[in-house]
LUMMIFI-660114 format. One record per residue (C-alpha): residue in one letter; residue number from 1; x, y, z. Coordinates in steps of 0.1 Angstrom, whole numbers. Layout:
REM LUMMIFI-660114
PT   type   seq      px      py      pz
PT      A   NUM       X       Y       Z
...
END
This chain:
REM LUMMIFI-660114
PT   type   seq      px      py      pz
PT      M     1       8     236    -144
PT      N     2      23     241    -178
PT      E     3       5     225    -207
PT      L     4      14     190    -219
PT      K     5       2     176    -251
PT      K     6     -26     150    -247
PT      L     7     -10     116    -249
PT      K     8     -24      82    -258
PT      I     9     -13      61    -228
PT      L    10     -15      23    -224
PT      V    11     -17      12    -187
PT      S    12     -10     -23    -173
PT      A    13     -30     -25    -141
PT      Y    14     -34     -62    -132
PT      A    15     -50     -50     -99
PT      C    16     -75     -22    -104
PT      L    17    -101     -12     -78
PT      R    18    -105     -48     -67
PT      D    19     -72     -66     -61
PT      P    20     -74    -101     -76
PT      D    21     -52    -113     -47
PT      S    22     -74     -96     -20
PT      R    23     -84    -122       5
PT      F    24     -88    -102      36
PT      G    25    -104     -69      25
PT      D    26     -99     -45      -4
PT      G    27     -62     -45     -14
PT      G    28     -41     -14     -16
PT      E    29     -30     -25     -51
PT      G    30     -65     -22     -64
PT      I    31     -70      12     -49
PT      L    32     -38      24     -64
PT      G    33     -46      10     -98
PT      L    34     -79      28    -103
PT      N    35     -69      61     -87
PT      I    36     -38      65    -108
PT      V    37     -59      57    -139
PT      K    38     -83      84    -129
PT      Q    39     -55     109    -125
PT      L    40     -41     100    -159
PT      T    41     -75     106    -175
PT      R    42     -75     142    -163
PT      F    43     -48     149    -188
PT      H    44     -46     121    -214
PT      E    45     -65      94    -233
PT      V    46     -60      61    -215
PT      V    47     -64      24    -224
PT      V    48     -61       0    -194
PT      F    49     -53     -37    -193
PT      T    50     -66     -54    -162
PT      H    51     -79     -87    -148
PT      P    52    -115     -97    -153
PT      Q    53    -120    -101    -115
PT      N    54    -119     -63    -114
PT      Q    55    -146     -58    -140
PT      V    56    -178     -57    -118
PT      E    57    -164     -31     -94
PT      I    58    -148     -10    -122
PT      E    59    -181      -8    -141
PT      K    60    -200       2    -109
PT      N    61    -174      29    -104
PT      L    62    -176      41    -140
PT      E    63    -214      44    -137
PT      K    64    -211      65    -106
PT      E    65    -183      88    -118
PT      S    66    -187      88    -156
PT      L    67    -150      87    -163
PT      L    68    -140     100    -198
PT      N    69    -109      93    -219
PT      V    70    -106      57    -207
PT      N    71    -112      22    -221
PT      F    72    -107     -11    -202
PT      Y    73     -96     -44    -217
PT      Y    74    -101     -74    -194
PT      L    75     -74    -101    -199
PT      D    76     -75    -136    -185
PT      L    77     -53    -166    -186
PT      P    78     -67    -202    -193
PT      K    79     -88    -214    -164
PT      W    80     -65    -243    -157
PT      L    81     -40    -218    -144
PT      S    82     -64    -201    -120
PT      F    83     -51    -224     -91
PT      L    84     -20    -202     -91
PT      Q    85     -40    -173     -77
PT      K    86     -49    -192     -45
PT      F    87     -15    -191     -28
PT      S    88      14    -167     -22
PT      G    89      41    -172     -48
PT      G    90      16    -186     -73
PT      I    91       0    -153     -78
PT      Q    92      34    -138     -88
PT      I    93      38    -166    -114
PT      Y    94       3    -160    -127
PT      A    95       9    -122    -130
PT      Y    96      42    -129    -148
PT      L    97      24    -151    -174
PT      W    98      -4    -125    -176
PT      Q    99      22     -98    -186
PT      I   100      33    -120    -215
PT      K   101      -3    -122    -228
PT      A   102      -7     -85    -223
PT      Y   103      23     -78    -245
PT      F   104       7     -96    -275
PT      L   105     -25     -76    -272
PT      A   106      -5     -44    -267
PT      R   107      14     -50    -299
PT      K   108     -18     -56    -318
PT      L   109     -35     -25    -304
PT      H   110      -5      -3    -309
PT      K   111      -8      -8    -347
PT      E   112     -43       6    -346
PT      I   113     -40      33    -318
PT      H   114      -3      43    -319
PT      F   115       3      48    -282
PT      D   116      27      74    -270
PT      V   117      35      60    -236
PT      F   118      32      27    -218
PT      H   119      28      29    -180
PT      H   120      32      -3    -159
PT      L   121      12       4    -128
PT      T   122       2     -28    -109
PT      Y   123      12     -51     -95
PT      A   124      31     -24     -78
PT      N   125      64     -42     -73
PT      D   126      99     -32     -83
PT      W   127     111     -66     -94
PT      M   128      89     -82    -120
PT      A   129      95     -80    -157
PT      S   130      72     -59    -179
PT      F   131      72     -75    -214
PT      I   132      53     -45    -228
PT      G   133      80     -22    -213
PT      A   134     108     -43    -226
PT      F   135      95     -47    -262
PT      L   136      69     -22    -272
PT      P   137      88       6    -291
PT      I   138      73      35    -271
PT      S   139      82      55    -240
PT      Y   140      79      35    -208
PT      I   141      72      45    -172
PT      R   142      71      21    -143
PT      G   143      55      24    -109
PT      P   144      51      35     -83
PT      G   145      61       2     -67
PT      G   146      82     -14     -40
PT      G   147      95     -48     -28
PT      A   148     130     -43     -16
PT      H   149     119     -38      20
PT      R   150     126     -68      43
PT      V   151     115     -80      77
PT      P   152     144     -69      99
PT      K   153     166     -99     107
PT      N   154     163     -95     145
PT      F   155     125    -100     142
PT      L   156     126    -133     123
PT      S   157     128    -150     157
PT      E   158      92    -140     161
PT      F   159      82    -162     132
PT      S   160      75    -199     129
PT      F   161      99    -221     110
PT      F   162      76    -221      79
PT      E   163      71    -183      81
PT      H   164     108    -178      84
PT      L   165     113    -201      54
PT      F   166      88    -182      34
PT      Q   167     107    -149      40
PT      Y   168     139    -166      28
PT      L   169     122    -180      -3
PT      R   170     107    -146     -10
PT      S   171     142    -130     -10
PT      I   172     155    -157     -34
PT      G   173     125    -153     -57
PT      Q   174     129    -116     -59
PT      W   175     166    -120     -66
PT      L   176     158    -143     -95
PT      F   177     131    -119    -108
PT      R   178     155     -90    -106
PT      H   179     181    -109    -127
PT      D   180     155    -119    -153
PT      P   181     169    -105    -186
PT      F   182     134     -93    -196
PT      F   183     133     -73    -163
PT      I   184     167     -58    -169
PT      L   185     158     -48    -204
PT      S   186     125     -32    -193
PT      Q   187     143     -13    -165
PT      K   188     170      -1    -190
PT      R   189     143      11    -214
PT      A   190     122      29    -187
PT      R   191     122      67    -189
PT      A   192     111      70    -153
PT      I   193     110      45    -124
PT      L   194      87      54     -95
PT      V   195      93      37     -61
PT      C   196      74      40     -29
PT      N   197     100      40      -1
PT      Q   198     137      46       5
PT      E   199     146       9       6
PT      S   200     133       4     -29
PT      F   201     151      35     -41
PT      E   202     184      22     -27
PT      A   203     178     -12     -43
PT      I   204     178       5     -78
PT      P   205     212       2     -94
PT      Q   206     230      35     -93
PT      K   207     231      38    -131
PT      W   208     193      40    -130
PT      Q   209     188      62     -99
PT      N   210     189      94    -119
PT      K   211     156      84    -135
PT      T   212     141      71    -102
PT      Y   213     115      91     -82
PT      L   214     100      86     -48
PT      F   215      62      84     -52
PT      S   216      36      71     -28
PT      V   217      15      41     -36
PT      N   218     -11      53     -12
PT      G   219     -35      83     -15
PT      I   220     -67      98      -2
PT      S   221     -96     111     -23
PT      Q   222    -116     142     -16
PT      E   223    -146     120      -8
PT      D   224    -125     103      19
PT      F   225    -114     136      33
PT      D   226    -151     148      34
PT      L   227    -161     115      52
PT      F   228    -134     120      78
PT      S   229    -146     156      84
PT      Q   230    -182     143      89
PT      N   231    -170     117     114
PT      E   232    -153     138     140
PT      K   233    -142     120     171
PT      I   234    -166     118     200
PT      D   235    -148     119     233
PT      N   236    -150      85     250
PT      K   237    -145      77     287
PT      K   238    -118      52     276
PT      F   239     -85      60     258
PT      K   240     -89      40     225
PT      V   241     -60      26     205
PT      L   242     -68      13     170
PT      S   243     -49      -9     146
PT      A   244     -60     -25     113
PT      G   245     -48     -47      85
PT      K   246     -45     -82      72
PT      L   247     -37    -105     101
PT      L   248      -5    -119      88
PT      P   249      28    -126     106
PT      I   250      46     -97      88
PT      K   251      21     -72     102
PT      G   252      36     -74     137
PT      F   253       3     -74     156
PT      S   254      18     -97     183
PT      L   255      43     -69     191
PT      A   256      14     -44     194
PT      I   257      -5     -67     218
PT      K   258      25     -72     240
PT      A   259      31     -34     241
PT      F   260      -5     -28     250
PT      K   261      -2     -53     278
PT      I   262      26     -32     294
PT      F   263       6       0     288
PT      V   264     -27     -12     301
PT      E   265     -13     -24     335
PT      N   266      -8      12     344
PT      F   267     -38      27     326
PT      P   268     -67       3     329
PT      E   269     -93      27     315
PT      T   270     -81      20     279
PT      E   271     -89      -4     251
PT      F   272     -73     -17     220
PT      V   273     -93     -25     189
PT      I   274     -78     -46     160
PT      V   275     -97     -45     127
PT      G   276     -89     -72     102
PT      D   277     -91    -108      91
PT      G   278     -64    -134      83
PT      P   279     -47    -166      93
PT      E   280     -31    -150     124
PT      L   281     -64    -144     141
PT      S   282     -65    -176     162
PT      R   283     -29    -172     173
PT      L   284     -34    -135     183
PT      K   285     -65    -144     203
PT      L   286     -45    -171     222
PT      L   287     -18    -145     229
PT      V   288     -44    -121     243
PT      Q   289     -58    -149     265
PT      K   290     -23    -158     277
PT      L   291     -16    -122     287
PT      K   292     -51    -121     305
PT      I   293     -63     -89     287
PT      E   294     -93    -104     269
PT      D   295    -115     -76     283
PT      K   296     -91     -49     270
PT      I   297     -85     -60     234
PT      H   298    -113     -65     209
PT      F   299    -110     -80     174
PT      K   300    -134     -69     147
PT      N   301    -138     -84     113
PT      W   302    -129     -63      82
PT      M   303    -158     -40      76
PT      P   304    -172     -17      49
PT      R   305    -152      14      44
PT      S   306    -178      37      59
PT      E   307    -178      17      91
PT      F   308    -140      16      93
PT      L   309    -139      54      89
PT      K   310    -161      57     120
PT      E   311    -137      34     139
PT      L   312    -109      57     129
PT      A   313    -128      87     139
PT      S   314    -135      72     173
PT      C   315     -99      64     183
PT      D   316     -73      85     201
PT      V   317     -42      68     185
PT      F   318     -35      47     155
PT      L   319      -9      20     161
PT      F   320       6       3     131
PT      P   321      33     -23     140
PT      S   322      39     -38     105
PT      L   323      74     -53     100
PT      R   324      72     -53      62
PT      D   325      49     -29      44
PT      G   326      58     -11      11
PT      G   327      30      14      15
PT      G   328       5      11      43
PT      Q   329     -28      26      31
PT      V   330     -44      26      66
PT      V   331     -15      48      78
PT      V   332     -24      74      53
PT      E   333     -61      71      61
PT      A   334     -53      76      98
PT      M   335     -33     107      89
PT      A   336     -63     120      69
PT      A   337     -85     113     100
PT      S   338     -62     136     121
PT      K   339     -49     107     142
PT      P   340     -13     106     156
PT      V   341       4      74     143
PT      I   342      28      51     161
PT      C   343      47      29     136
PT      L   344      81      14     129
PT      D   345     106      36     110
PT      I   346     108      13      80
PT      A   347      95      11      44
PT      G   348      61      27      37
PT      P   349      51      38      72
PT      G   350      86      53      78
PT      F   351      82      72      45
PT      H   352      47      85      53
PT      I   353      51      96      90
PT      T   354      74     125     100
PT      P   355      82     135     136
PT      E   356      56     163     132
PT      C   357      27     139     128
PT      G   358      36     107     147
PT      I   359      61      86     166
PT      K   360      84      63     147
PT      I   361     103      35     164
PT      K   362     136      21     150
PT      P   363     132     -17     149
PT      L   364     163     -29     167
PT      S   365     148     -59     185
PT      P   366     113     -73     194
PT      E   367     118     -65     231
PT      Q   368     130     -29     223
PT      V   369     101     -22     200
PT      V   370      75     -36     225
PT      K   371      89     -13     253
PT      E   372      91      18     230
PT      M   373      56      12     217
PT      A   374      43      11     253
PT      K   375      62      43     261
PT      A   376      48      60     231
PT      L   377      13      50     241
PT      E   378      19      63     276
PT      R   379      33      96     263
PT      L   380       2     102     241
PT      Y   381     -21      91     268
PT      Y   382      -8     118     292
PT      D   383      -4     146     266
PT      K   384     -37     154     249
PT      K   385     -23     186     234
PT      L   386       5     166     218
PT      R   387     -21     142     204
PT      T   388     -40     171     189
PT      K   389      -9     187     175
PT      L   390       4     155     158
PT      G   391     -31     148     145
PT      E   392     -35     182     129
PT      A   393      -1     180     113
PT      A   394      -9     145     100
PT      R   395     -41     158      84
PT      E   396     -22     187      69
PT      R   397       5     164      55
PT      A   398     -22     141      41
PT      E   399     -39     169      23
PT      K   400      -6     183       9
PT      E   401      11     151      -1
PT      Y   402     -14     123      -3
PT      H   403     -46     138     -19
PT      W   404     -50     118     -51
PT      D   405     -52     151     -71
PT      R   406     -19     162     -57
PT      L   407      -3     128     -66
PT      G   408     -18     132    -101
PT      E   409      -2     166    -105
PT      K   410      31     152     -93
PT      L   411      28     125    -119
PT      F   412      20     151    -145
PT      E   413      53     169    -135
PT      I   414      73     137    -139
PT      Y   415      58     132    -174
PT      Q   416      70     168    -182
PT      K   417     105     162    -169
PT      I   418     111     132    -191
PT      S   419      97     153    -221
PT      I   420      75     126    -236
END
């Protein structure tokens, strides 16, 4: 890489290591926050604004890794506003207000430190105003983020009335945020806008697309790659399908269960393990009972990372049925574990998976997706060579495109392009 002068960078990372809105396991936002900060410290001096709920985990990590060139400031809002963090929609309002407070601290510190760049990192969405980006008179970079992806309309019939209503309100809320004059000003001032999937890129107004870059919100550390290498798959008597994530309606687990029902009728020596926690658990268990496959599908609570890696290493196929996922960290982890992935060809998973390392399904209707998932499972069940070929290509792609160091170098190149 060519040399770039050492910059003083201010980073807004509301979520950093531990996602303040993480209720069902460590959130991808927090993983993104800390790992991009680490990459920036390879080249620059960094000051990070984050939420106090991240402090304990950040300090543990700093003791372990002895990061240089970084200082953290922990910003909180008045306690009487903390109730906003307890429900979807409220957390966005809380984060918006938090950004305002962050601006006033940034303005004060800038007089002392004289930052060269401000980088808005998390929350990793493409629709919320950055007050620092809008008003601090320095170069501004935003992202990577997403948010423009939607649950395909034909799949809303799978949702309850209230879930359907929530998706509608989400769209309205994003429309309002995108038309916030402070958001528009910050986007106009941005020197680079990083987005994590094609839908988010296409949602950027054309006048700003020349400064917009596709950039993953998900990555894998060398430590993760080493752990996967140590946990090579042990051949089981049963063909094992694995899925994982927050058990929410948008994650599409009911589609995966219905697909597995079709598959298991012809291939009884198989099992499906679903790892995760969330409000959908009871409904999904009732669906399994209704389909009379309780002995074939096993639910496991979210578990420590080391245990989850062992689960990944022990499966034959990773099935990810999410209907709305800007990134999809577990998909990238499955790729790093040399597992073929079956997913929908939308948003983050559709961006991560190529035909060389998995099977993508166009989401036309629930019935069509269920049938094609079952066919994909059958195809991979019969063809072990194909499973191996796809898994090896997935690992190769993960090492080339999703290693955090490679992502850091890609970010370095973007900084060079905009000649800060």
